[in-house]
C-alpha positions in Angstrom: 18.7 -11.5 -1.7 20.6 -13.5 0.9 22.1 -11.9 3.9 24.6 -13.2 6.5 23.2 -14.1 9.9 25.3 -11.3 11.4 23.7 -8.9 8.9 20.2 -10.1 9.7 20.8 -9.6 13.4 22.2 -6.2 12.9 19.3 -5.1 10.6 16.7 -6.7 12.9 18.2 -4.9 15.9 18.2 -1.6 14.2 14.6 -2.0 12.9 13.3 -3.0 16.3 14.9 0.1 17.8 13.4 2.4 15.2 9.9 1.0 15.6 9.5 2.0 19.2 6.5 4.4 19.5 7.1 8.0 20.5 4.4 10.7 20.8 5.5 14.3 20.2 3.6 17.4 21.0 2.2 19.4 18.1 2.3 23.2 17.7 -0.8 25.2 17.0 -1.6 26.1 13.4 0.7 28.8 12.2 -0.1 32.3 10.9 -1.5 32.4 7.4 1.8 33.7 6.0 3.6 30.6 7.3 3.2 27.0 6.2 0.1 25.4 7.6 0.8 22.7 10.1 -0.7 19.3 9.1 -0.5 16.5 11.7 -0.1 13.2 9.9 0.0 9.6 11.3 3.2 8.0 10.2 5.3 4.8 10.5 8.7 6.0 9.2 10.1 2.4 9.2 7.5 1.1 6.8 8.1 1.1 3.0 4.6 2.7 2.7 5.9 5.6 4.8 8.6 6.4 2.2 6.5 9.0 0.5 6.0 11.0 3.7 9.7 10.7 4.4 10.6 12.1 0.9 8.1 14.9 1.2 9.7 16.1 4.4 13.3 15.4 3.5 13.0 17.2 0.2 11.0 20.1 1.7 8.1 19.5 -0.7 5.6 20.3 2.1 7.0 23.7 2.8 7.4 24.4 -0.9 3.7 23.8 -1.3 2.5 25.9 1.7 2.2 23.4 4.5 4.3 21.6 7.1 3.9 17.9 7.9 4.2 17.0 11.6 4.5 13.2 11.8 3.0 11.3 14.8 4.6 7.8 14.9 1.9 5.1 15.3 1.7 1.4 14.6 -2.0 0.4 14.7 -5.3 1.6 13.4 -7.0 2.1 16.8 -4.3 4.7 17.7 -5.0 6.6 14.5 -8.8 6.6 15.0 -8.2 7.9 18.6 -6.1 10.7 17.1 -8.8 11.6 14.7 -11.5 11.6 17.4 -9.4 13.7 19.8 -8.3 16.1 17.0 -4.6 15.5 17.5 -4.4 14.0 14.0 -5.5 15.5 10.6 -4.4 13.0 8.0 -3.1 9.5 7.4 -2.3 7.0 4.7 -4.3 3.9 5.3 -6.1 0.9 3.7 -9.7 0.8 2.4 -10.5 -1.5 5.3 -9.2 1.1 7.8 -11.3 3.8 6.3 -14.4 1.7 6.3 -14.1 0.7 9.9 -13.2 4.3 11.0 -16.1 5.7 9.0 -18.5 4.1 11.3 -17.1 6.1 14.2 -16.2 9.3 12.4 -16.9 10.1 8.7 -13.9 9.9 6.5 -12.8 11.6 3.2 -10.1 10.2 1.0 -8.6 12.0 -2.0 -5.3 10.4 -3.1 -4.1 6.8 -3.8 -0.6 6.3 -2.5 0.1 2.6 -3.1 -1.6 1.0 -6.1 -0.8 -2.5 -4.9 -2.1 -4.2 -1.8 -0.4 -3.2 1.5 -0.2 -6.8 3.0 1.8 -9.9 2.2 1.5 -13.4 3.8 4.5 -15.0 5.3 4.6 -18.6 6.6 7.0 -19.9 9.3 9.8 -21.8 7.6 9.6 -25.0 9.6 5.8 -25.1 9.2 6.1 -24.6 5.5 8.7 -27.4 5.2 6.6 -29.8 7.2 3.5 -29.1 5.1 5.3 -29.2 1.7 4.8 -25.4 1.1 7.4 -23.5 -0.9 7.8 -20.2 -2.8 5.3 -20.5 -5.7 2.9 -22.8 -4.0 -0.7 -22.5 -5.2 -2.8 -20.1 -3.2 -5.5 -22.6 -2.3 -2.9 -25.3 -1.4 -1.3 -22.8 1.1 -4.7 -21.8 2.5 -5.7 -25.5 3.0 -2.5 -26.1 4.9 -3.3 -23.1 7.1 -6.9 -24.1 7.8 -6.2 -25.0 11.5 -3.2 -22.7 12.1 -2.6 -19.7 14.2 -2.3 -16.6 12.1 -0.7 -13.3 13.4 -2.2 -9.9 12.6 -1.5 -6.3 13.7 -4.7 -5.9 15.6 -8.0 -7.6 16.2 -10.8 -6.3 13.9 -8.2 -4.5 11.8 -7.2 -4.4 8.2 -4.7 -7.2 8.5 -7.3 -9.5 10.0 -9.8 -8.6 7.3 -7.2 -9.4 4.6 -6.8 -12.8 6.2 -10.6 -13.3 6.2 -10.8 -12.3 2.5 -8.1 -14.9 1.7 -10.0 -17.5 3.7 -13.3 -16.7 1.9 -11.7 -16.7 -1.5 -10.1 -20.2 -0.9 -13.4 -21.6 0.4 -11.8 -23.2 3.4 -13.3 -23.8 6.8 -10.9 -21.9 9.1 -10.8 -23.3 12.6 -7.5 -21.8 13.8 -6.9 -18.7 15.9 -6.1 -15.2 14.9 -3.4 -13.8 17.1 -3.2 -9.9 17.3 -0.3 -7.8 18.4 2.3 -8.5 15.7 3.2 -4.9 15.1 6.9 -4.9 14.6 9.9 -7.0 13.5 10.5 -7.9 17.2 7.0 -9.2 17.8 6.9 -11.2 14.6 10.3 -12.7 15.2 9.4 -13.6 18.8 6.1 -15.3 17.7 7.9 -17.3 15.0 10.6 -18.4 17.4 8.0 -19.4 20.0 6.0 -21.1 17.3 2.9 -19.3 18.6 1.9 -18.4 15.1 2.3 -20.4 11.8 1.8 -17.5 9.5 1.6 -13.7 9.6 -0.2 -11.0 7.5 2.6 -8.5 7.5 3.6 -5.3 5.7 7.0 -4.2 4.4 9.8 -4.2 5.4 8.8 -6.8 8.0 7.8 -9.5 5.4 11.1 -9.1 3.5 13.2 -9.0 6.7 11.7 -12.3 7.9 12.1 -14.0 4.5 15.7 -12.7 4.1 16.6 -14.0 7.5 15.4 -17.5 6.7 12.7 -17.3 9.4 9.8 -17.5 6.9 8.8 -17.9 3.3 6.3 -15.9 1.1 4.6 -18.8 -0.8 2.5 -16.4 -2.9 2.3 -12.7 -3.4 -0.9 -10.8 -2.5 0.6 -7.5 -3.9 1.6 -9.0 -7.2 -1.8 -10.8 -7.5 -1.1 -14.5 -7.4 -3.4 -16.7 -9.5 -6.7 -17.5 -7.9 -6.7 -14.7 -5.3 -10.2 -13.3 -4.7 -10.8 -10.0 -6.6 -11.5 -8.1 -3.4 -7.9 -8.4 -2.4 -6.9 -6.5 -5.5 -7.2 -3.1 -3.8 -4.8 -0.1 -3.4 -2.6 -0.6 -0.3 -2.7 3.0 1.0 -4.8 6.0 0.3 -4.4 9.5 1.8 -7.3 11.0 3.7 -8.7 11.9 7.1 -11.9 13.1 8.9 -14.5 14.7 6.7 -14.8 17.6 9.1 -11.1 18.5 8.6 -11.6 18.4 4.8 -14.7 20.7 5.0 -13.0 23.4 7.1 -12.5 26.7 5.2 -9.4 26.6 3.1 -8.6 22.9 3.6 -9.9 21.8 0.2 -7.3 24.0 -1.4 -4.8 22.8 1.1 -5.6 19.2 0.1 -4.8 20.1 -3.5 -1.4 21.4 -2.4 -0.8 18.2 -0.4 -1.7 16.2 -3.5 0.7 18.2 -5.5 3.5 17.6 -3.0 3.0 13.9 -3.1 2.9 13.9 -6.9 6.4 15.6 -6.7 7.5 13.0 -4.2 6.6 10.1 -6.4 8.3 11.7 -9.4 11.4 12.1 -7.2 11.3 8.4 -6.1 10.8 7.1 -9.6 13.5 9.2 -11.3 16.4 6.8 -12.0 18.9 9.6 -11.1 17.6 9.6 -7.5 17.8 5.8 -7.0 20.9 5.9 -4.8 19.5 8.8 -2.6 16.2 7.0 -2.1 18.0 3.8 -1.1 20.0 5.7 1.5 16.8 7.3 2.9 15.0 4.0 3.1 18.0 2.3 4.7 18.3 5.1 7.3 14.7 4.5 8.3 14.5 0.6 8.2 18.0 -0.3 9.4 18.3 -3.0 6.7 21.6 -3.6 5.1 22.3 -2.1 1.7 21.7 -5.1 -0.6 18.4 -5.9 1.1 17.3 -2.2 0.9 18.1 -2.1 -2.8 16.1 -5.2 -3.5 13.2 -3.9 -1.4 13.1 -0.6 -3.2 13.4 -2.2 -6.7 10.2 -4.1 -5.9 8.3 -1.5 -4.1 9.1 1.4 -6.3 6.6 -0.1 -8.8 3.8 0.0 -6.3 3.7 3.8 -5.6 0.8 5.4 -7.5 2.3 7.8 -10.1 -0.6 10.2 -10.2 -2.8 9.6 -7.1 -5.8 8.6 -9.2 -8.3 6.7 -7.1 -9.3 3.2 -8.0 -13.1 3.6 -7.4 -14.0 0.1 -8.5 -11.7 -1.4 -5.8 -13.4 0.7 -3.2 -16.8 -0.6 -4.4 -15.5 -4.2 -4.3 -14.3 -3.9 -0.7 -17.4 -2.1 0.4 -19.5 -4.9 -1.1 -17.4 -7.5 0.7 -18.2 -5.9 4.1 -21.9 -5.9 3.4 -21.9 -9.5 2.2 -19.4 -10.9 4.7 -18.7 -8.6 7.6 -22.0 -6.8 8.3 -21.3 -6.2 11.9 -18.6 -3.6 11.0 -20.9 -1.6 8.6 -24.1 -2.3 10.6 -25.7 -4.0 7.6 -25.1 -1.0 5.3 -23.2 -0.7 2.0 -20.3 1.8 1.9 -19.0 2.6 -1.6 -16.5 4.9 -3.2 -19.0 7.7 -3.3 -19.1 7.7 0.5 -15.4 8.5 0.8 -13.7 9.6 -2.3 -13.1 13.2 -3.4 -10.7 12.8 -6.4 -8.4 15.9 -6.4 -5.6 14.5 -8.5 -4.5 16.9 -11.2 -2.4 14.3 -13.0 -4.9 11.4 -13.3 -5.5 9.9 -16.7 -8.5 11.7 -18.2 -11.8 9.9 -18.8 -12.4 8.6 -22.3 -15.3 7.4 -24.3 -16.3 3.8 -25.3 -14.4 2.9 -28.4 -11.5 5.2 -27.7 -7.9 3.9 -28.0 -4.8 4.8 -26.0 -1.1 4.1 -26.7 0.5 1.8 -24.1 3.8 3.7 -24.6 2.2 7.0 -24.0 0.5 5.6 -20.8 4.0 4.5 -19.7 5.3 8.0 -20.0 2.3 9.5 -18.1 2.8 6.9 -15.4 6.4 8.1 -14.8 8.0 4.8 -16.1 10.5 6.7 -18.2 10.5 4.4 -21.3 13.6 4.7 -23.5 13.7 4.4 -27.3 14.8 0.7 -27.0 12.6 -0.2 -24.0 10.1 -3.0 -24.3 6.7 -1.6 -23.2 3.8 -4.0 -22.6 0.3 -3.5 -21.3 -2.1 -5.9 -19.6 -5.8 -5.3 -19.0 -7.0 -6.3 -15.5 -10.6 -5.7 -16.5 -11.0 -7.4 -19.9 -14.8 -6.8 -20.0 -14.2 -3.0 -20.0 -10.9 -2.7 -22.0 -8.6 -4.9 -24.0 -4.9 -4.5 -24.8 -3.4 -5.6 -28.2 0.2 -4.7 -28.9 0.6 -1.0 -28.2 -3.1 -0.2 -28.1 -5.6 -0.1 -25.3 -9.2 -0.2 -26.6 -12.2 0.8 -24.5 -14.9 -1.8 -25.0 -17.7 -0.6 -22.7 -18.4 2.0 -20.0 -16.9 1.3 -16.6 -13.5 1.4 -15.0 -10.6 0.1 -17.0 -7.6 -1.1 -15.0 -4.4 -1.4 -16.9 -0.9 -2.6 -15.9 2.1 -1.3 -17.8 5.6 -2.8 -17.7 8.8 -1.2 -19.1 11.9 -3.3 -19.6 15.2 -1.6 -20.5 18.3 -3.0 -22.1 21.3 -3.0 -19.8 19.8 -0.7 -17.1 21.9 -0.5 -13.9 19.3 0.1 -11.2 15.7 -0.9 -12.2 15.6 -2.6 -15.5 12.0 -3.7 -14.9 9.5 -1.0 -13.9 5.8 -1.2 -13.7 2.7 0.7 -12.7 -1.0 0.3 -12.6 -3.7 2.9 -13.4 -7.4 3.2 -13.7 -9.2 4.9 -16.5 -12.9 5.9 -16.4 -14.7 4.9 -19.6 -17.9 6.8 -20.5 -20.7 5.8 -22.9 
């Protein structure tokens, strides 16, 4: 959606102001009769942070017996430092983050927050123009053009750099450019593009949308929507909720984790309910500083990425872990980290395991995934793991044991807010 230059400057200025880091002191854990304090790493201006914002704004934490205390951070090393020092209990982070942290401090993860990848790639507009790149350009064509370029990331040896390396490996190019760390905000990305010190950036939302809306960059292909040809390892959940294993194992914290999971279930249901759309837009706009049309467009896209039930995509964890063993052994010290090393699945609302040969209704899945299909809605399903399960019409058929990944889309007639809604889920298939 196009903005005026004045609107872009105003949105950018507000976003830059709200991304300044500030550390606040935390209170000690409260008496048993009071909500338990939980210190969580948070970036309130990110779209991924919307769930935490909703939990706190709607009082879903206190309702479920705990109190979230957010510590504003922008980079993974700060979060790890908080875990090591004990000033942080939990965070929402990528699989790459958890794998790298695990080597310093064992991690336990129990809820998927964003089903789609966290990162997008944006390319500086004049670089794209001079190299014939445009929206919809083929993934490998874009990567070939970037083979000698400077690429901006949040931090060195962090999740954004590893996403770039996964893209490089999948395209089969010989990358001879330079990875530039420190692009942690709208201000730093804008400055780097203006100075032409980077040609592309691996960015998260809303920064990617802000740069594209302002005409500074283009997004030639979408990592989160799974552009054709992308390596399978990039198809991983963007954010999962977890923290140090020693926190999870403390007496009472496993039950507390269940309450936290329940609160986030309620937050997702609130966000996805059509009647709350305007309120969620207002909340997101208050945190990002974007103008109203851009915020609406941003929410319409990202609302589909929030996991409706918290169910963990174990196959994706295994894929990423294998990539580290095969490609980035220095991080994992030659070992193989898999889902079983991290995941304790607490979700009470996950799709239950089924047996080989079982069938499920696509429309029923849409209802379970909080897509609110109406009588006249068109509901379609797509199998992302065709060897394990197949979709024909309204039926999902389990072909063999494994993990079935299914995408569901609902299209309404004449809807005002989000006519197109989608979600992805994983279903365990047993023999």
